NUMARDO-834613 format. One record per residue: x, y, z of N, C-alpha, C, O in turn. Coordinates in steps of 0.1 Angstrom, whole numbers, plus 5000, padded with zeros to 4 digits. Example, Ala and Ser with C-alpha at 12.3 -4.5 7.8 and 13.67 -1.06 7.14 Angstrom:
513249435078512349555078513249675078514249675085/512849785071513749895071512950005079513450115080/
end
This chain:
681564361152681464491164682064481176681764371182/682764571182683464551193682164561205680964611204/682764481216681764481225681664601233682564691231/680564611242680364721248680064671263679764551265/680264761274680064701287678664701291678164811289/678064631296676564651303676564741311677364751320/675464831310675464951316675765111313675265221318/676665081304676865191296675865281290675065241282/676065411294674765541291674865531277675965541272/673665501270673565531257672865651250673265701239/671765691257670765781253670265841265670365771275/669565981267668966021274667866121269668166221261/666566111272665766191266665866351267666366391277/665566441258665566581261664466611269663566521271/664366751274663466801281662266791275661266731280/662366841261661066841253660366701254659266691259/661066611250660466481252659666431265658666361265/660266461275660066411289658666511288657566451289/658566631287657266701291656366681282655266711286/656466621269655366591259654866441262653866401256/655466361270655166241272654166191281653966251291/653566101278652166031284652266031301651366051308/653465991304653665971318653666101326653066121337/654366181319654466311324652866381329652466421340/652166381317650866431317650066371330649466431339/650366221329649766141341650166201354649266221363/651466231357652066291367651466411372651366441384/651266511361650966651362649166621369648666681379/648666521361647266481367647066441382646066461389/647966391384648166311400648366441405647466451413/649066531406649566631414648266731415647866781425/647466751403646466881403645366791409644866841419/644766651405643566581410643766531425642866531434/645066481426645266381438646066441449645966401461/646866551445647766631453648966521456649266511468/649566451448650566371446651666411438651566411426/652766431444653566481437654866401437655466381448/655266371425656466241426657566311415657266321403/658966361423659766401417660466331403661166391395/660166191403660866111396659965981393658865971399/660565881383659765791379659865681392658865611394/661165681398660965571409660365591419660065491426/659965701424659065721436657965711432657165661439/657465751419656065701413655865571413654765521415/657165491409656765341410656565281424655865181427/657065351432657165281447655765331453655265271462/655165431448653665451453652965361446651965321451/653165331433652065251427652165111431651265041427/653065061437653464931442653064921455652464811458/653265021462652865021477651365071480650965041491/650765131473649465161476648765151462648465241455/648565001461647964941449646265001445645765041435/645864991455644465031454644365161449643865181438/644865271456645165401451645665411437645165491429/646465331434647165371420646265311411645965381402/645565171410644765121398643265201401642365201392/643065271412641865341409642265461401641665491391/643165521403643765611397643665611382643165691375/644265471377644065421365642765411358642665441346/641765371364640565351362639565511359638665521351/640165591368639765721366640365801355639665871348/641665791355642365871343641765851330641465931321/641665711330641165631316639765651314639265611303/638865701323637465701323636865581318636065581309/637265461325636665341322634965351323634365411332/634565291313633165301312632665171316632865071310/631765191330631065071335629665081335629165191338/628764951332627364981331627165021348626565121351/627764961356627365001371628765021379629864981375/628265081390629865101399630664981403630264871402/631865011408632264881416632264891429632165001433/632264801437632364801448633764811457633864881466/634464741453635864771457637164751447636964681437/638164791448639164821441639864681440640064631429/640164611451640864511455640164431465639764501474/639864301466639264211474640464191484640364251495/641464131483642464121493643864121486643764151474/644964101490646364111485646763961484647963941480/645963861486646463761487646563651473645563651466/647463601471647563521456647863391460648563361470/647263311450646063361441644863381447644763361459/643863431440642563491446642163611447640963631449/643063701446642663841447641663901433642063911421/640663921436639864011427639764151424639964221434/639564201415639864361411638364411407637564331401/637864551411636964621409635564541407634864561397/635164431418634364371416633064441417633064531426/631864411409630664471409630464551397629364601394/631764581389631464651376631164591363631364471361/630764661355630364571343631064641330630664751328/631764591322632364651313632564571297632164451296/632964631288633064561278634364611270634264721265/635564541267636664571261636564651247637064751244/635664571238635464631226635064781224635464851214/634164811235633564931238634565031239634365141234/635465001245636865121250637665121235638065221231/637664991226638665031215637765141206638365231200/636465131205635965221195635165351200634665431193/635165351214634565491219635065621213634165691209/636365661212637065771208637365781194638065871188/636665651186637565641171637465781162636465861163/638365791155638365901145638165811133638965731129/636965831127636665761114637365751103637465651095/637865861102638465881090640265861091640965861081/640665841102642165821104642365671100641365611097/643365621099643665491096643765391109644865401116/642965321112643065231122644165111124644765061134/644065071111644964951109645964991093645665051083/647164931095647864921083648364801084648964761093/648164731072648564571073649164541060648864611050/649864441058650764381046651164251050651264221062/651464151037651864031041652663991028652764061018/653163861029653663811016652563791006652963780994/651263791009650463771000649663890997648963880987/649764011005648864131000649664241001650564241009/649364340993650264470994649864551007648964511014/650464661009650364731021649164811018649064871007/648264811026646864901027646564931037646964861046/645565041041645065081052643665081054642965091044/643265071065641865031067641265171080641565181092/640765231075639865351084639165291097638765171097/638965351106638265311119636765291117636065231125/636265351104634965341101635065231093633965231088/635665131089635665021082635864931091635164831092/636964951100637164851110635864831121635964741129/634864921121633964931130632764851124632064771130/632864901109631464841103631764691100630764611100/632964641099633464491095633264431110633064311112/633264501119633364411132631664421134631164321137/630964501133629564481136628964381126628164291129/629464401114628864271107629364141109628664041106/630464121115630963991120630163961132629763851134/629964071141629064021152627763951148627363841153/627164021140626064001135625963821130625163741133/627063801121627163671120627263571132626663461133/628063631140628463511152627263511159627063401165/626263591160625263601168624363491162623863411169/624163491149623363391140623963251140623363151137/625063261144625663121147625663081159626362981162/625063141167624763111183625663151192625563111203/626563261190627563271198626863361208626063451206/627363311222626763411233627763441242628863411239/627563501253628563541264629063381266628263281266/630563381270631163261276631263151263631663041266/630963171252631063071242632663101238633163211241/633262991231634463021227634563021212633962941204/635463131208635563151195637263131191638063201196/637663041184638963011180639463081168638663141162/640563071166641063111152642463051148643463061155/642562991139643762911134644163001120643862971109/644863121123644863251113645863311116646163321127/646563371106647863471107647463621113646363661116/648463671113648463821119648063911106648863981099/646663901104646263991091644864041098644263991108/644464141089643164251092642064161097641564201108/641564051091640663951096640763921111639763921118/641863891115642063851130641563941138640963901149/641864071136641364171144640164201145639564231156/639364171131638064191134637164091143636364111152/637763981138637263851145637463871161636663861170/638563901163638763901180637764031184636964001193/637664141180636764251183635364211185634664231195/635064141175633364111174633363991183632263981188/634163911188633963791198633863881210632863871217/634963951214634964011227633864131228633664171240/633064181217632064261219630764171223629764231229/630764031221629263961226629963901242629363811249/630863941245631363861259631863711258632063631267/632063691244632463531243634063541243634663641243/634463451244636063431248636763381235636363281229/637963451232638863431221639963341225640163321237/640563281215641763191213642063181202641263161194/643563191199644263211185645363101186645763051196/645863071170647062981169647463031155646663061146/648563041156649263061141648962971133648462871139/649062961120648962851110650362781109650562701100/651462821118652562761115652562641124653162541122/651862661135651562541146651062431137650162441129/651662301141651062181136649962151142649462191152/649362041133647761991137647661941150646661951157/648761881156648461821173648761921179647861931187/649462011179649562141188648362221188648062271199/647662241177646362321179645262231183644362271190/645262131180644262031187644462021201643462031208/645862001208645961991222645462141230645162151242/645462261221645062391227643562371224642862341234/643062381213641762421212640762301219639862331226/641162181216640362101223639862111237638862061242/640762181243640662201257639562261259638762211266/639262361254638162501256636962461247636162551247/636762371238635662341235635062451227633962501231/635562521215634862611210633562591202633162481197/632662701201631362671192631962721177631462661167/632762821175633062861160634662881158635262911168/635262851147636362841147636562921132636062871123/637563071131637963121121639363061115640263051123/639463021102640762961098641263051083640563131077/642363011080642463081064642662921057642962821064/642562921043642962811038644562791036644862681030/645462871039646862871038647562991041647163101045/648762961040649563101042650963141033651063051025/651563201032653163211027653863261036653563341044/655163201034656363241045657663181038657863071033/658463301038659763281033659563251017660363171012/658563311010658263270995657763140994657863100982/657263051002657062921001655362911006655062951017/654562870999653262850999652862711010653262601008/651862751020651562611028650062631026649562731029/649262511021647962461021647462411034647662291036/646762481043646462431055645062361054644562301064/644462371044643062301046642862151051641862111057/643962081049643961931052643961961067642861931073/644862001074645162031087643962081093643662041104/643162181087642062231093640862121093639962131101/640962021084639961921084640161841098639361801106/641661811098641861711109641461781123641061711133/641561921124641161991137639761971138639261921149/639062021128637462001127637061861134636361861144/637661761129637261611134637361601147636561531153/638461691153638861661170637961781177638061801189/637361841171636261981177635061911177634361941167/634361821187632861781185632161901187631061911181/632462021196631662121197631262231187630362311188/632262211177632362321166631062301160630562191158/630362421157629062431152629462511139628762481129/630462601138630662651122631962691120632662721129/632362681109633862741106633962851096633462841085/634562931099634463071091635763071081636863091086/635863061069637263051064637363181054636563221046/638663231058639363341050640263291041641263231043/639463331025640563271013641663371013641563491010/642863311018644063411017645063351010645763431004/645363221011646163211000645763150984646563130975/644563120984643763100970642463180972641863170983/642163250962640863350962639663270962638563320966/639663130958638663050956639062920964639262820957/639162900975639762770980638862640981637662650979/639362540982638562410981638362370993639262321000/637162400997636762371011635762261010635062231020/635662190999634362081002634661991011633661911014/635761961019635961861026635561911041635261831050/635562031042635362081057633562091056632862081047/633262101070631662121073631362221077632262271085/630162291075629662401081630462511080631062571089/630562541067631562641061630962771060629862781053/631462861064630863031059632163071053633263041058/632163131040633163231037633263381042632263451043/634463431044634763541051633563661045632763731052/633763661034633163781025631663771029631163871033/630963661028629763631033629563641049628363651054/630363641056630263681070630163821074629563861084/630863911065630864051069630064121059629864241060/629364061047628664091039627164161046626264111053/627264331039625964391046625764501036626764551030/624564521034624164641026623664781033622964871028/624164751046623564881054624664891067625464801071/624365011070625365061082624664991092623464991093/625764921102625164871114625764931125626765011124/625264891139625664951151626264841159625664741161/627264851163627664751172626864741186626664851191/626364631192625864631206627264551213628264491208/627064581227627964541238627464461248626464501254/627964361249627664281262628464291274629464221275/628064381283628764421294628864301304627864251310/630364271306630764161315631164191330631264311333/631264121338632064151348633264171346633764111336/634064241352635364331353636164171351636964161342/635964061359636863961361636263851352636763741354/635463861344634863751334636163741322636863841320/636363621317637063601306637163681294636163721289/638163711289638463771277638863681265638263671254/640163601268640563531261641363431267641763451278/641763301260642663201266643763211258643863191245/644963231268646263221258646663081262645963011269/647763031257648362881259649662931260650163021253/650362861272651562881274651962721280651362671290/653062671274653162531280654362531290655362591290/653962431300654862381310655562281306655662261294/656162211316657062091311656461951311657061851308/655261971313654561831316653161871310652761981310/652161761304651061761302650861861289651761891281/649661891288649161961276649562131278649662181289/649662191270649562361272648662411280647462361280/649162501287648462561298647462661292647762751284/646162621297645062731289645062851299644462841310/645662961297645563081308644563151305644763211295/643463181311642363271313642563401317642763401330/642563551311642463651316641263721314640363681306/641263831321639863891323639764001313640764051308/638464041311638364161301638964291308639664381302/638564311321638864441327640364421331641064531330/640864321335642264321338643264331328644464371331/642964311315643664331304643164471299644064541294/642264501300641564661297642664751303643564811297/642564751318643564831324645064831323645664941323/645564721321647064681323647264751308647864861307/646764701296647164761285646864881283647764931276/646064961285646065091285647165161294647865241289/647465111309648565181313649765141306650465241302/650065031303651364991296651665061282652665091277/650465071278650865111261650765261261651465311252/650165331270650065481272651265531278651865621272/651465481289652665541298654065461294655165521294/653965341291655265271290655665241274656865211272/654865261265655265261250654765411245655165441234/654065501254654065621250653065651236653165741228/652065551235651365581224650265671226649665681236/649965731214648865821211648565841198649265771191/647565921193646765901183647765931171647365891160/648765981172649566041163650565911158651265911148/650365811167651665691165650965601156649765581155/652165541149651765401143652765291150653965301150/652165191155652565101164652764961158651864891157/653964921156654164791150654764701160655264731171/654564571155655064461164655364371156654364331150/656564291152656564171147656064051153656763991161/654764001149654163871159653263831150652763891141/653163671154652063591150651063601161651163651172/649863531155648663511165648963421177648363421188/649763341175650163241184650963291196651263221205/651463431196652363481205651463611214650763691206/651363641227650763721232650963891229650363991233/651963881221652464031216651564061206651464181203/650763951199649663991190648464071199647964181195/648264011209647164061218647764211222646964301220/648864231227649464361231649164461218648564561218/649564401209649564511196648364561192648164681190/647264441192645864501191645364581203644464661201/645864571215645764691225645964801221645264901224/647164821213647364961207646165051204646365171206/645065001199643965051195643265131204642465221201/643565091217642765151229643365291230642565381235/644565331228645065461226644865531218645365651219/643865471205643965581194644765571184644565621173/645965491186646965481176646665381165645765291167/647265381154647265291142648165181145649365201145/647465071147648464961146648864891132648064861123/650064851132650864791121650864651119651564591128/650164561110650664441110651164371100650664401089/652164271101652664221088652764071093652964021104/652563981080652363861081653463781070653263781058/654263741076655263671065656763671073656863721084/657763621066659163601073659763751073659763831064/660363771087661063881087662363911077662864021074/662763781074664063771067663663761053664663731045/662563761047662363751035662163851023660963891022/662863891016663763811009665463831016666463761014/665163951025666363941033666164041045665064101047/667164051054666764121067666564281066666464341076/666564341052665964461050664664481051664264601051/663964371050662364381044661664451054660864531050/661764431068660964491077661364641082660664721088/662864671076663264811077662464891065662065001066/662464821053661764891043660064911047659365011044/659764821052658164831055658264951066657465041065/659064951076659065081084658965191077658165281080/659765211065659865341059658565351052658065461050/657865241047656765241037655665281046654965361040/655265231059654065281066654465391075653565451080/655865431077656265561084655565531101654965611108/655965411103655665351118656765451128657965491124/656165461139656865551149657365441160658265491167/656965321161657465211171657365101166656365031162/658865061166659064931157659164821168660264821174/658564731170658664601182659064491174658564471162/659964441180660664311173661064231185660664251197/661964111180662664021187664064061190664764111182/664464031202665864071202666763971192667764021187/666363851188667063781179666863821164667563761156/665763921160665963981148666864091149667764101140/666964171157667964261160669564221159670364281152/669864111165671164051165671364001152672464021146/670363931146670563871132670863991123671663971114/670264121123670764221116672064281116672664331107/672464261131673564301135674864221128675964271124/674464101127675364011121675664001110676863971106/674364021101674164041086674964181081675264191069/675164271091675964401086675164491078675664581070/673664471080672764571073672964721082673264741094/672664811072672464951078671065031075670965121067/670064991083668765061080668765201080668165261071/669565291090669565431090669765481077669165571072/670965401070671865471059670565441047670065531039/670265321046669565291035667865331033667265311022/667265371044665865371044665665511052666565551059/664265571048664065691053663065661066661865631065/663965691080663165641090663065761100663265751113/662765861093662666001100661665981112661966031123/660665911110659165891119659665811127659065821138/660565701128660965621138661365681151662465751151/660465671163660965701175661465611186662165651196/660965511183661365421195661565251188660865221178/662365181194662465041190662264971203662965001213/661364881203661164791215661564651212661664601201/661864591221662564431219661864341230661964391241/661364231229661464131236661464011230661663991218/661163921239661063751233662563691241662663581244/663663771242664963711249665563841251665263951245/666663831261667263941265668164021252668763961243/667964141252668864201241670164251245670164341253/671064201241672664221245672964341246672164411240/673964421252674464541251674664571236674064661231/675364511229675664521214674664551205674764621195/673464481210672264511203671564641202670964691193/671964701218671664851220672264931212671665021206/673764901211674864991205674364981189674165081182/674264851186673864841168672664951165672765031156/671664941173670365021168671065171169670965241158/671665221178672165381177673065401167672965501160/673965311165675265331154674365311138674865361128/673165221138673065171123671365201120670765191109/670865231132669265291129669165411130668965481119/669265471142669365621146669665651158669265591168/670665771157671365831169670265871179670465831190/669265931177668365971188667165881187666265901179/667065781195666265661194666065621208666965601216/664765601210664565531226664465381223663565341216/665265301229665365171228664665111242665165131252/663565061241662765001251662864861251661964801245/663664781258663764621258662664601270662464691279/661964481269660764481275660964321280661664241274/660464291292660064161296658964101305658964141317/658164011300657263981306656563851301657463761300/655563811299654863671293653463651287652563741287/653363541285652063501280651063491294649963531294/651763441304651063461318650163591322649063601328/650863661317650163811322649663901310649064001312/650063861299649963941287650264071285649464151279/651464111290652064241293653464231296653864111298/654264311296655764321301655464371318654564441322/656364321324656364331339657564441340657564521350/658464451330659564531330659964561317660164481308/659964721317659864771302660364911302660864961313/660164981292660665141292659765211298658665181302/660465351297659465471300660465601293661565631295/659665641286660365771277661065871285662065931280/660565881296661465991305662865941313663566021320/663165811309664365761314665465731306665165691294/666865731311667865701301668065571296667365481302/668765541287668765391281670365371285671265451281/670565261293671765191294671865051288670964961291/672965031280673364921271672864791279673264771291/671964691273671764571280670964581293670864471299/670364681296669264701307667864751301667564811291/667164691309665664721308665564881318666364911327/664664961314664865081318664065101334664265181343/663065011335662465001345661464901351661164811343/660864891363659764801366658464881363658264991365/657464771357656264841354655464921366655464881378/654865021364654065091373652864981375652364911366/652564991391651564891395652364741398651964671407/653464701391653764551392655264541403656264591400/655064491413655864481426656664371421656464261426/657664381413658564311411659864291418660464401422/660364181421661664161430662664071422662264011412/663764071426665063971425664963881435665463931445/664563761438664563691449665563601450665863521441/666463611464667463491466666763331468665663291469/667763271468667063131473666563131484665563051484/666663201496665963241508664763321506664163371516/664463341496662963441493663363611500662663671508/664663641497664663781502664863871489665463831479/664463981490664564061479666164121479666564161490/666964141467668264151465668664251454668064241444/669664351457669964431446671464391440672364351447/671464431428672764381421673264231423674464201423/672264141425672564001424671463941414670364001413/671663861408670763771399670063661409670663581415/668463681408667863601415666663551404666863541392/665263511412664463481407663463591406663363671416/662763621393662063721390660563671399660063561397/660163771408659063731414658063871416658563981416/657063861417655863931417655163921432654563821435/655364031441654964001454653564071458653064071469/653264121451651564191452650664151438651264151427/649664131441648464101430648564211417649164321418/648164181407648364211393647064211385646564101385/646564321378645264301372645164171361644264091360/646264181352646264101341646863941346647363871337/646963901357647063771363646163691357645263751351/646163571356645163461350644163471361644563471372/642963471359641863451367641563311371641063281382/642063221361642263081365642663021351642563091341/642962891352643262801340641962731336640962701343/641962711324640662641319640862481325641962421326/639562431329639562311334640562271345641262161346/640462351353641162361367640762401379641462481386/639462331383638562361391639062411406638562511412/640062311411640562341424641562451423641962501433/642062511411642962601411644662511414645662591415/644862401414646062341416647062351405648262351407/646562351394647762361383648062511382649262531380/647162611384647462751384648562751398649562811397/648162691407649162721421650562661419651662701423/650362541412651662461411652562561400653762561402/652162631390652762701380653562821385654662861380/652862881395653463021399653863031412654863091415/653162971420653262981436653762881445653962891457/653962771436654762641446656062691451656362651463/656862761445658362771451658362881464659062871474/657462981462657563091470655963111475655363211470/655363041483653863071487653463191490653963251500/652463251482651863351482652663441473652363561473/653463401465654263471457654563421444655063311442/654263501434654363491419655763441417656663511422/656163351411657363311407657263291390656563201385/657963391381657663391368658463321360658163291348/659863281366660563161358661763231348662263181338/662163361354663163441346664263471356663963471368/665463481351666763511363666763661358666863701346/666663751372666463901371667463961379667763891390/668164071377668964131384668364271385668164331374/668164331396667964481397669164551400669964501408/669364681394670464711397670364831410669264851416/671364911413671165001422670565151416670165241423/670465151403669765261395668365221390667665271382/668165111399666665061395666365031381665165031378/667365001372667064941361667264801362667864761373/666964721353666964581353667364491343667064521331/668064371344668864291334668264161335668164091345/667664111324666863951325668563861317669363901310/668263751324669163651321668563541317669163431320/667663541310666863421305665863341315665663381326/665263231309664463141318665363091327666563061325/664463061339664962991350664262861352664462781361/663362841341662562711340662762631328663762661321/662062511325662462441313661662451302661562351294/661062561300660162591286661162641275662262701278/660762601263661662641252660962771245659862781239/661862861246661663001239662163041228663463071228/661563061217661963081204661463211199660463201193/662063321199661363421194660263471203659263531199/660363451214659263491225657863381224656863401230/658063301218656763191218657663061225658662991221/656863051237657162951245656562821241655562841233/656862681244656262581241657062501253658162531257/656262401257656662311269657562201262657362181250/658362141270659362041266658361911262658761831253/657361891268656561771268655961751253655861641247/655661881248655261891233656461861223656261801213/657661911227658861861218658961701219659161631209/658661641231658861491235657961421227658261321222/656761471227655761391220655961381204655461281198/656561461199657061501183658161381183658061281175/659261401193660561311189660061171190660461081182/659161131202658361001202658060931190657960811190/657761011180657260961167658060891159657660811150/659460911163660560851154660860741161661260761173/660760631156660760461161662060421166662160331175/663060501161664360461167664960511179666060481185/663960611181664360731195663660671209662460671211/664660621218664060551229663360661239662260651245/664460791238663960881250664761011245665460991236/664561131251665061231249664861351257663961351265/665661441258665661571268666161701261667261701256/665461781262665861921254665962051265665062051274/666762141263666962241270667062371261667462361249/666662481267666762631262667962701270667762731282/669162711265670062811270670462931265670562941253/670663051271670963171266672263221272672463221285/673063261263674263341268674263461271673163511269/675163551277675063651280674963771268674963891270/674963721255674863811244673563791236673263841225/672663701245671163681241671063581230670063571223/672263501227671863411219671363261222671763211232/670463191216669863101222670262961216670062921204/670862881227671162741221670262641227670162631239/669662561217668762441221669262331219668962301207/669962241226670362121222669362021227668862031238/669061921217668161801220669061671222669861641214/668961591235669761481235668761341234667861311242/669161291226668461161225669061021227670161001224/668260931234668860831237668260721226667060681226/669160681218668660561210668260431212668960361220/667260351206667060211208668360161209669360221206/668360011213669359931210669259871195668359821188/670759901191670859841178670859971170671259951159/670460091173670460241164671560321167671960321179/672160401160672860501159672460641156671460641149/672760751160672260871157672560921144673461011144/671960891131672560941118671761071113670661121117/672361111104672061241096670561231094669861321097/670061091086669061081085667861081096666761131094/668261021108667461041117667361161121666261211121/668261231124668161391128667161471118666261541122/667461441107666361481097664761441099663861521096/664561341104663461261109662761351120661661401120/663961341132663261441143662961581140661961631144/663961641133663561781132662261791123661461881128/661861721112660661701107659361681114658261711108/659361611124658461571134658161711143657061751146/659261761147658961881155658761991148658362091154/659061991133658562121125657062101122656362211123/656461991118655161951117654361961129653462041128/654761881142653661871149653961991162652962011170/655062061163655062181170655362301163654462391164/656362341156656462461149658062481144658962481153/658262511131659862541126660262611134661462581135/660062701143660962791153661462701164662362741171/660862591166661062531179661962381177662062291185/662562391163663462281159664662311169664862421173/665462201172666662241181667862271172668062251160/668762331182669762381173670962291168671762301159/670862181177671662061177670961951182670061951190/671661821176670961681182672161601184672961571175/672161561197673161481201672861341209672061331219/673561221204673161101211673761111224674761191226/673361051235673661001249673360861254672560781250/674360851263674260711268672760681276672160571275/672560781282671260791291670860901292671560991288/669460941297668761021303668561041315667860951320/669161141322669261141339667661151345666961251340/666961071354665861091357665961091375666961071382/664961101378664761101394664160951396663760871388/664160941408663660791414662160741409661760631409/661460861406660060851402659860881389658660921385/661060881380660960851368660761011359660461011347/661161121367661261261362662261311355663261321362/662561341342663761401336664361511343663461601345/665461551347666361611350666461761342667561821343/665561811336665561911327665962031333666762091326/665862091343665962231351667962201353668862251347/667962091363669362071369670362061355671362131354/670061971345670861971332671062111326672162141321/670062191327670162321320671162401328672062461322/671062391343672062481350673362411351674262481356/673662291347674962221343675662271333676862291332/674662281322675162331310675562471310676362521303/674962551319675362681323676362731328676762841329/677062601333678262591339678162611355679062671361/676962551361676562551377677262431380677362341372/677662431395678362331401677362211406676562221414/677762081397676661981394676261961411675061951414/677261961419676861941436675662011441674761961448/675762141435674762231442673562231434672662301439/673262151420671962171416671362021414670362001407/672161931422671661791418671761711430672861711435/670761651436670761571448671261431440670261371435/672261371440672661261432671861151437671461051430/671561161452670861051461669261031454668660921454/668761131448667361131444667361081430666261091424/668561021423668360991411668460831406669260761411/667560791397667660651394669160621388669660511389/669560711382670660681373671860781372672360811361/672260841384673360911386674460911376674961021373/674760821372675760811361675860881348676760921341/674160871346673660961335674161101333673961161323/674961161343675061291343676661321339677061431336/677361211339678961251335679061281322680161341319/677961231310677961291298678161421299679161481295/676961471304676361611305677461721312677561831308/678261671321679261731329680761761318681361861316/680761641312681761671300681261741291682161811285/680061751285679461821276679761961279680162031270/679462001291679362131295681062201296681462301291/681662111302683162161302683862171287684562261284/683562071276684062061265683162121255683862161246/682062141253681562171242680862311242680962391233/680062311253678862431253679462591248678962671239/680662611258681462721255681462781239681262891236/681762691232681962701219680762701209680862751198/679662641214678662651208677562771209676662801201/677962841222677062981226678063081222677963181229/679063091215680163211212679563281200680163371195/
end
């Protein structure tokens, strides 16, 4: 495919689409109810970020948030971290999911490599949630207790989450593709009372029994009182080695209609714990609030994804990625959410497009890497499948290159809203995303989200236009973490986001804001490894590599080029007497697959003479990443701070001689 220039205009919404959009309905409401008249999206955004209290109060009012008692104030202060929202209110997330349900309309359409496509009505979802709520109560789950799930993106996962949240308990999930230690490192930190799990799963036509892994996880969770097993791989799994087991069918079995009860909690009480890895230590347990997530997801999914009751909302995700949580939030809008568990490329890259035809989805959410993979494979979904219902394609996980945008218009549908988005686990939403009333430009994200004061900061902490800088958030945002688990003084939270620019959230992405108010993301500015939107800390990779006895040390970086390709080289220092052989490469990849996940295996592995480190022994991950991206070594490394400055020579040569061909 021929290259296309970034910023090329590809699509504009017609007047009918604009007038019937949810965001136009909100703008009309603001004019009628608040006497606020905004001529375009950017003026609306400017108001939303410069008068935060008025904007978020309007969101509360517009969506008629149900609270057991009134709030005292919208925002305690503009200080970050430490700002609190809607103090005094008492809400429940699950209550807002079910308050306007249409019992005979499908709430969920789900399918997998193990299950045929089927629909679940709102009535069934409600009854199963109520039944599981009763089971969790009998198991002693109360407000504040943790319920964890080692489970794929299947119907049962949604039921389990909604039942957990209805009790004011705290949810956390991991995909079964994650290895034993990665799951233990996550769940052990939050001391769960109940765990849900499957016996195994199928991916790419291959079956993976996980009962031995579950047994090992159980052994490391002393607070676990019960485990609920979903028979997924086998109808009658052999759970004899597990303790305190309840089978799923028994957990939701009831011969009577039940009524859900709701534990109303503080707006700022926890809803879930998401894990996003830093470069050192165990995965970061990010705690987000019931109220913050409720307001942000209502806003983002209604105005920026444009969901309504008529929509069928799909995102290809696992339960280990925050996009699963975002997908479930689609139920808040009354739309039908569409789940799929399995490989997006099995038996080939046409599978998800065939699924789109079968389910009549209106919003197709995926990763940029999936779209570029389809492009490279030369498939033609618009020609081969009936996609008349499809209105929008959304992508995230990594930057979608201009050619990816053009491919969607050429080979999927000519009248299509392409909404590339960027956000993160840290806020469980997108900061920068789409709006159905704005044009689409190749390679660009349409707008900064309402209520999110996003800027591109220069090195001297000044906002800039048409320059690449650090993505920062300069004002509080409701779905920011309320805290990290087991971080009583807030030091880990502070160091993760507020260390670089005091009082300003540094997100860890490179951003350019154009003079048209669109945005371009240029990949991560930190050292985490991002594959398909699932970020994992380098420390987890190193822990796996350390299990290979012939390796003395290692360093890994994630580099993305202007086309959205991700190149993840692993550099290893071998012990004396060893050379990096194909067999050792296989051992390394096997350890990473088993202990981390298959998606985080490196693109390539190289032997190096030394790993560059600071005088206090810290690996030079970010400087090496910048060198490999073509930055001047003298501008990114203070050689006087290094214990072994000669170790840089290999990486400078690597950047000059090899990297360009690896990322083309």
